[in-house]
C-alpha positions as CSV (number, residue, x, y, z in Angstrom):
1,X,-6.1,-18.9,1.7
2,X,-3.6,-16.3,0.8
3,X,-0.3,-16.3,2.6
4,X,-0.4,-13.5,5.0
5,X,1.8,-10.4,3.7
6,X,3.5,-7.3,4.6
7,X,2.0,-6.1,7.6
8,X,0.1,-8.9,8.3
9,X,2.5,-11.5,7.8
10,X,3.9,-12.5,11.8
11,X,6.5,-11.6,12.9
12,X,9.0,-13.8,15.4
13,X,9.0,-11.3,18.9
14,X,11.9,-11.3,21.4
15,X,11.5,-12.7,24.7
16,X,10.6,-9.5,26.8
17,X,7.7,-8.3,24.1
18,X,6.5,-11.8,23.9
19,X,6.2,-12.2,27.5
20,X,4.3,-8.6,27.5
21,X,1.9,-9.3,24.6
22,X,1.3,-13.3,25.8
23,X,2.3,-14.7,21.7
24,X,5.6,-15.5,20.5
25,X,4.5,-14.6,16.7
26,X,2.0,-11.7,15.7
27,X,1.4,-9.2,13.0
28,X,3.2,-5.4,13.1
29,X,-0.5,-4.3,13.3
30,X,-1.5,-6.5,16.2
31,X,1.7,-6.0,17.8
32,X,0.8,-1.9,17.8
33,X,-2.7,-2.4,19.0
34,X,-1.8,-4.6,21.9
35,X,1.1,-2.2,23.0
36,X,-1.4,1.0,22.5
37,X,-3.8,-1.3,24.7
38,X,-1.5,-2.1,27.4
39,X,-0.3,1.7,27.4
40,X,-3.8,3.4,27.3
41,X,-5.2,0.9,30.3
42,X,-2.0,1.3,32.8
43,X,-2.1,5.6,31.9
44,X,1.3,5.5,30.7
45,X,0.9,8.5,28.3
46,X,1.9,12.0,29.6
47,X,-0.5,14.1,31.2
48,X,-1.1,18.2,31.7
49,X,-2.4,20.1,34.7
50,X,-6.0,19.8,33.3
51,X,-5.6,16.0,33.1
52,X,-6.3,15.5,29.1
53,X,-3.2,13.6,27.0
54,X,-0.4,16.1,26.5
55,X,0.6,16.6,22.9
56,X,-2.7,13.7,22.0
57,X,-0.7,11.4,24.2
58,X,2.2,11.4,22.1
59,X,5.0,10.9,25.0
60,X,4.8,7.7,26.7
61,X,6.4,7.2,30.2
62,X,7.5,3.4,30.4
63,X,6.9,1.5,33.4
64,X,9.2,-1.9,34.5
65,X,7.4,-4.2,31.7
66,X,8.4,-1.5,28.7
67,X,11.4,-0.4,29.8
68,X,13.1,-3.5,28.3
69,X,11.7,-3.4,25.4
70,X,12.1,0.4,24.5
71,X,15.6,0.8,26.2
72,X,17.7,0.1,23.0
73,X,16.8,3.8,21.7
74,X,19.4,4.3,19.3
75,X,18.9,3.7,15.8
76,X,21.4,3.8,12.7
77,X,19.8,4.4,9.0
78,X,20.8,3.3,5.6
79,X,23.0,6.1,5.3
80,X,24.7,5.9,8.7
81,X,23.7,8.5,10.7
82,X,23.1,7.5,14.2
83,X,20.1,8.5,15.9
84,X,19.0,8.5,19.8
85,X,15.3,8.5,20.4
86,X,15.4,9.1,23.9
């Protein structure tokens, strides 16, 4: 079999993420899928008054397990611009 490349190549997970997902290495596609499964199962998307997901469920309310994973929200681009994602 050919070696997995790109998004399908397994990456080593940090401790907090590995504990949440139950694996030390996963492909990026599987990480995203498992995170969304967790978010939807625990109803962590914001809701409007009528109960539908606000902005198509775009906003996530981090619980105690997700907070350490998403705590670092500052990102620096290649040009040096700092963006705070909070």
